[in-house]
C-alpha positions in Angstrom: -10.3 15.8 16.0 -10.9 16.7 19.6 -8.6 14.2 21.3 -5.4 15.3 23.1 -2.3 15.3 21.0 1.3 14.7 22.3 4.1 17.2 22.2 7.1 16.3 20.1 9.4 14.0 22.0 12.2 11.5 21.2 9.5 8.8 21.7 7.6 10.2 18.8 10.7 9.9 16.6 11.3 6.4 17.8 7.7 5.4 17.2 7.9 6.8 13.7 11.1 4.9 12.8 9.7 1.6 14.2 6.5 2.0 12.2 8.4 3.0 9.0 10.6 -0.1 9.1 7.7 -2.3 10.0 5.7 -1.0 7.0 8.7 -1.4 4.7 9.2 -5.0 5.9 5.5 -5.8 5.3 5.7 -4.4 1.8 9.0 -6.4 1.3 6.9 -9.5 1.8 4.2 -8.3 -0.6 6.8 -7.3 -3.3 8.3 -10.8 -3.5 5.1 -12.3 -5.0 5.0 -9.4 -7.5 8.6 -9.9 -8.6 8.2 -13.6 -9.4 4.8 -13.3 -11.1 6.3 -14.2 -14.5 7.9 -17.4 -13.0 4.6 -18.3 -11.2 2.7 -17.9 -14.4 4.9 -20.5 -16.1 5.3 -22.8 -13.1 1.5 -23.1 -12.5 0.5 -22.8 -16.2 -1.7 -19.7 -15.8 -3.2 -17.8 -18.6 -3.3 -14.0 -18.6 -7.0 -13.8 -17.5 -6.5 -16.6 -15.0 -3.7 -14.7 -13.5 -5.8 -11.6 -13.2 -8.6 -13.6 -11.4 -6.1 -15.2 -9.0 -4.6 -11.8 -8.1 -8.1 -10.3 -7.7 -9.2 -13.2 -5.4 -6.3 -12.8 -3.0 -6.8 -9.0 -2.7 -10.5 -9.2 -2.2 -10.2 -11.8 0.6 -7.4 -10.0 2.2 -9.2 -6.7 1.9 -12.3 -8.0 3.7 -10.2 -9.5 6.4 -8.1 -6.3 6.9 -11.3 -4.2 7.6 -11.8 -6.4 10.7 -8.2 -5.8 11.7 -9.1 -2.2 12.0 -12.1 -3.0 14.2 -9.9 -5.3 16.3 -7.2 -2.6 16.7 -9.9 -0.1 18.0 -10.9 -2.7 20.6 -7.7 -4.2 21.8 -5.0 -1.8 20.7 -2.8 -1.0 17.7 0.5 -2.4 19.0 -1.1 -5.6 20.2 -2.5 -6.4 16.7 0.6 -5.1 14.8 3.1 -7.3 16.7 1.1 -10.4 16.1 0.6 -9.6 12.5 4.3 -9.2 12.0 4.9 -12.6 13.6 2.5 -14.4 11.4 3.3 -12.7 8.0 6.6 -14.4 7.0 5.4 -18.0 7.5 2.8 -18.3 4.7 5.2 -16.7 2.3 7.9 -19.2 3.2 5.4 -22.1 2.6 4.4 -20.7 -0.8 7.8 -22.1 -2.0 6.5 -25.6 -1.4 2.9 -25.1 -2.7 2.1 -28.1 -4.9 -0.7 -26.4 -6.8 -2.5 -23.1 -7.4 -5.1 -23.6 -4.7 -2.6 -24.1 -2.0 -0.5 -21.2 -3.3 -3.5 -18.8 -3.2 -4.6 -19.9 0.3 -1.1 -19.2 1.6 -1.0 -15.9 -0.3 -4.3 -14.8 1.3 -3.1 -15.6 4.8 0.2 -13.9 4.4 -1.3 -10.9 2.7 -3.8 -10.3 5.5 -1.0 -10.3 8.1 1.3 -8.1 6.0 -1.6 -5.9 4.9 -2.5 -5.1 8.5 0.7 -3.1 8.8 -0.7 -0.3 6.7 -3.7 0.9 8.8 -1.9 0.0 12.1 1.4 1.8 11.6 -0.3 4.8 10.0 -2.8 5.1 12.8 -0.1 4.9 15.4 2.0 7.6 13.8 -1.0 9.9 13.3 -1.9 9.6 17.0 1.6 9.9 18.3 2.7 12.9 16.2 2.1 16.5 17.2 -0.4 18.4 15.1 2.2 20.5 13.3 4.2 17.5 12.2 1.4 14.9 11.8 1.2 15.2 8.0 4.9 15.2 7.5 5.6 12.1 9.6 2.6 10.1 8.4 3.4 11.1 4.9 7.0 10.1 5.0 5.8 6.9 6.6 4.3 5.9 3.3 7.8 5.7 1.8 7.7 2.2 3.4 6.0 1.1 0.2 8.8 2.0 -2.2 11.5 1.2 0.4 10.0 -2.3 0.8 9.8 -2.9 -2.9 13.3 -1.5 -3.6 14.8 -3.7 -0.8 13.1 -6.7 -2.2 14.4 -6.0 -5.7 17.9 -5.7 -4.4 17.7 -9.2 -2.9 15.6 -10.8 -5.6 17.8 -9.6 -8.5 20.9 -11.6 -7.6 18.8 -14.7 -6.7 17.1 -14.8 -10.1 20.3 -13.8 -11.9 22.2 -16.7 -10.4 19.3 -19.2 -10.5 16.7 -18.3 -13.2 14.5 -21.2 -12.0 15.2 -20.6 -8.3 12.1 -18.4 -7.7 11.2 -20.7 -4.8 14.2 -19.5 -2.9 12.8 -15.9 -3.1 10.0 -16.9 -0.7 12.5 -17.7 2.0 13.6 -14.1 2.3 10.9 -12.9 4.7 12.5 -15.0 7.5 15.1 -12.2 7.8 12.3 -9.9 9.1 11.4 -12.0 12.2 13.9 -10.5 14.7 12.2 -7.1 14.1 9.1 -8.3 16.0 11.2 -8.1 19.2 11.8 -4.4 18.6 8.1 -3.7 18.1 7.2 -5.6 21.3 10.0 -4.0 23.3 9.9 -0.3 22.2 6.5 0.5 20.7 3.7 1.7 22.9 0.0 2.1 22.5 -0.8 5.7 21.5 -2.0 7.9 24.4 -5.0 9.0 22.3 -6.2 5.4 22.0 -5.5 4.8 25.7 -7.6 7.8 26.7 -10.5 6.6 24.5 -10.2 3.1 26.1 -10.2 4.5 29.6 -13.3 6.5 28.9 -15.1 3.7 27.1 -18.2 2.3 28.7 -19.0 -0.2 26.0 -17.1 -2.0 23.2 -16.6 0.2 20.1 -19.0 -0.2 17.2 -18.0 -2.1 14.1 -17.7 -0.9 10.6 -21.4 0.2 10.5 -20.5 3.3 12.5 -18.9 4.8 9.4 -22.3 5.0 7.7 -23.9 7.2 10.3 -25.0 10.5 8.9 -22.0 12.4 10.3 -19.5 10.1 8.7 -21.3 8.7 5.6 -20.2 11.3 3.0 -16.6 11.3 3.9 -16.5 7.5 4.3 -17.8 7.0 0.7 -15.8 9.8 -0.9 -12.6 8.7 0.7 -13.3 5.1 -0.3 -13.9 6.1 -3.9 -10.7 8.2 -4.1 -8.6 5.4 -2.5 -10.2 2.8 -4.7 -9.7 4.6 -8.0 -6.1 5.5 -7.1 -5.2 2.0 -6.2 -7.2 0.4 -9.1 -4.6 2.2 -11.3 -1.8 1.1 -8.9 -3.0 -2.5 -9.0 -2.9 -2.4 -12.8 0.7 -1.0 -12.6 1.7 -4.1 -10.6 1.6 -6.0 -13.9 4.0 -3.7 -15.6 6.7 -6.3 -14.9 4.7 -8.8 -17.0 4.2 -6.1 -19.6 7.9 -5.5 -19.8 8.6 -9.3 -20.1 5.8 -10.4 -22.3 5.2 -7.4 -24.5 8.6 -5.8 -24.7 10.6 -9.0 -24.5 12.8 -7.9 -21.6 14.5 -10.4 -19.2 12.8 -10.7 -15.9 15.9 -9.6 -14.1 16.1 -6.4 -16.2 12.5 -5.6 -15.5 13.0 -6.3 -11.8 16.0 -4.0 -11.7 14.1 -1.2 -13.5 11.2 -1.4 -11.2 13.5 -1.4 -8.1 15.3 1.7 -9.4 12.1 3.5 -10.2 10.6 2.8 -6.8 13.7 4.1 -5.2 13.5 7.4 -7.1 9.7 7.5 -6.5 10.2 7.5 -2.7 11.4 11.1 -3.0 7.9 11.9 -4.3 6.4 10.7 -1.1 8.7 13.0 0.9 7.9 16.0 -1.3 4.2 15.4 -1.2 4.4 15.2 2.6 6.4 18.4 2.9 4.0 20.2 0.4 0.9 19.0 2.3 2.4 20.1 5.7 3.8 23.5 4.8 2.8 24.8 1.5 -0.6 23.6 0.3 -3.8 22.0 1.7 -3.4 18.2 1.7 -6.4 17.8 -0.5 -4.8 20.1 -3.2 -1.6 18.1 -3.1 -3.5 14.8 -3.6 -5.3 16.2 -6.6 -2.1 17.6 -8.2 0.0 14.5 -7.6 -2.7 12.2 -9.0 -3.1 14.3 -12.1 0.7 14.7 -12.7 1.1 11.0 -12.1 -1.6 10.1 -14.6 0.3 12.2 -17.2 3.5 10.3 -16.5 1.7 7.0 -16.6 0.4 8.0 -20.1 4.0 8.8 -21.2 5.3 5.5 -19.9 2.8 3.5 -21.8 2.7 5.4 -25.1 6.0 7.2 -25.6 8.8 5.6 -23.5 10.6 2.9 -25.5 14.2 2.4 -24.5 15.4 1.2 -21.0 16.4 4.6 -19.8 13.4 6.4 -21.2 11.3 3.8 -19.4 13.2 4.3 -16.1 12.6 8.1 -16.3 8.9 7.8 -17.1 8.3 5.1 -14.5 10.2 7.1 -11.9 8.1 10.2 -12.6 4.9 8.1 -12.3 6.0 6.6 -9.0 7.2 10.1 -7.9 3.8 11.7 -8.3 1.1 9.0 -8.6 2.5 6.7 -5.9 3.7 9.7 -3.9 0.1 10.9 -3.5 -0.3 8.1 -0.9 1.9 10.1 1.4 -0.9 12.7 1.8 -3.9 10.5 1.2 -3.4 8.5 4.4 -3.0 11.6 6.6 -6.0 13.3 5.0 -8.1 10.1 5.5 -7.0 9.7 9.2 -7.7 13.4 10.0 -11.3 13.0 8.8 -12.2 10.7 11.7 -11.9 10.9 15.5 -9.7 8.5 17.5 -12.5 6.2 18.6 -13.3 5.1 15.0 -10.0 6.1 13.3 -8.5 2.6 12.9 -11.8 1.3 11.7 -12.2 4.1 9.2 -8.6 3.7 8.0 -9.1 0.0 7.5 -12.4 0.4 5.6 -12.0 3.5 3.5 -8.2 3.1 3.3 -7.1 -0.6 3.4 -10.3 -2.1 2.0 -10.4 0.4 -0.8 -6.7 -0.4 -1.4 -7.3 -4.2 -1.5 -10.4 -4.0 -3.7 -8.7 -1.6 -6.1 -5.6 -3.8 -6.3 -7.8 -6.8 -6.9 -9.9 -5.4 -9.7 -7.2 -3.3 -11.4 -5.1 -6.3 -12.6 -8.2 -8.3 -13.4 -9.7 -5.5 -15.6 -6.2 -5.0 -17.2 -5.9 -8.6 -18.0 -9.2 -8.6 -19.9 -8.4 -5.3 -21.6 -4.9 -6.4 -22.7 -6.2 -9.6 -24.3 -9.0 -7.7 -26.1 -7.3 -4.5 -27.1 -3.6 -4.7 -26.3 -1.4 -3.4 -23.5 -1.3 0.4 -24.4 -5.1 0.7 -24.6 -5.5 -1.5 -21.5 -3.2 0.7 -19.4 -4.9 3.9 -20.6 -8.3 2.7 -19.5 -7.2 0.8 -16.4 -4.2 3.0 -15.3 -4.2 6.5 -16.7 -7.9 7.2 -16.5 -8.5 5.9 -12.9 -5.5 7.8 -11.7 -7.0 11.0 -13.1 -10.5 10.3 -11.7 -9.0 9.6 -8.3 -7.9 13.2 -8.1 -11.4 14.4 -8.9 -12.9 12.2 -6.2 -10.9 14.0 -3.5 -12.4 17.3 -4.7 -15.7 16.1 -3.2 -14.3 16.6 0.2 -13.5 19.7 2.2 -9.9 20.5 3.2 -9.1 19.6 6.8 -7.5 22.5 8.7 -4.0 21.7 9.9 -3.9 20.6 13.5 -7.6 19.5 13.5 
């Protein structure tokens, strides 16, 4: 919005690929905790509601911390913060394998999640600022496939470990160590975006904090984007417990549930690509977001109420991830385009990442209470299907952003 934008170059492609892999590896770390939730529940003697509170706590703490990551990135640079976050992220996850009790486990989870969670606003902001206007939506949209790629990659490695050693979930937490060499690639080949460098050169005072987003010129879009992101990810957060639903309610083996989710995430990554293409070439991004959220909520409803067998569930789950999760490919670009470079990382961290963390925190918590009180299908209708539909409506409160703005 007003800052200079680069022409397409090989450096743009290289930056995109570095950020895509970095985002996938960060979500790889996050996925490991999700895949061993059934085992953690048994090992630490959690009840259903307790588990919901623990998940909520880690996301709220991480979400608050990530908002300050955005402020820090606007002050000292995107690459500087990202490289340090990637160095820190694997170690708390590794130590979770040795956690003697729930308190230690949650503290380590919070630390690791802050570091891994920083990858989302940072990689997205870098790609948006490096990409030329006519490819910004496509590249930043495809970047969001880092979510399903990370989860699929994790499933492929977790499945054989749990299949060979059903009680060996602690070994799963050693997997993030394989991501450490990638930090060298980030440090060596990634650069600070020219748009941010220009803002820094012209800056006469440190950039403002999160409060700038509530100035009159930004307030409406900040709140509307936060609401849409929160509702979408509230439903997504509830969906993270589908592995528990498959194991506890349907009686599936954890390995079968992990494989199903991994397959569905892999298929769903195509939805991210199609959403990015649609938002770049065919429809306004806001329209794509609304359509994908509403189609995804319909698939979510079918998954909970009508899919019964393993393959029926794979198809319904895949369609849900294709549309509902795929909306994230356009949401990030739409959010970033609503703010200028000098506050973009701060805005992405608050309306985006904090909305994400808070939604993921409260979604599983609300689902836990609803499932105990009314059963899983009702709980997922209220905590998954309905928020996904309302998220689409929230984005209708905003005006479409012209391409190239």
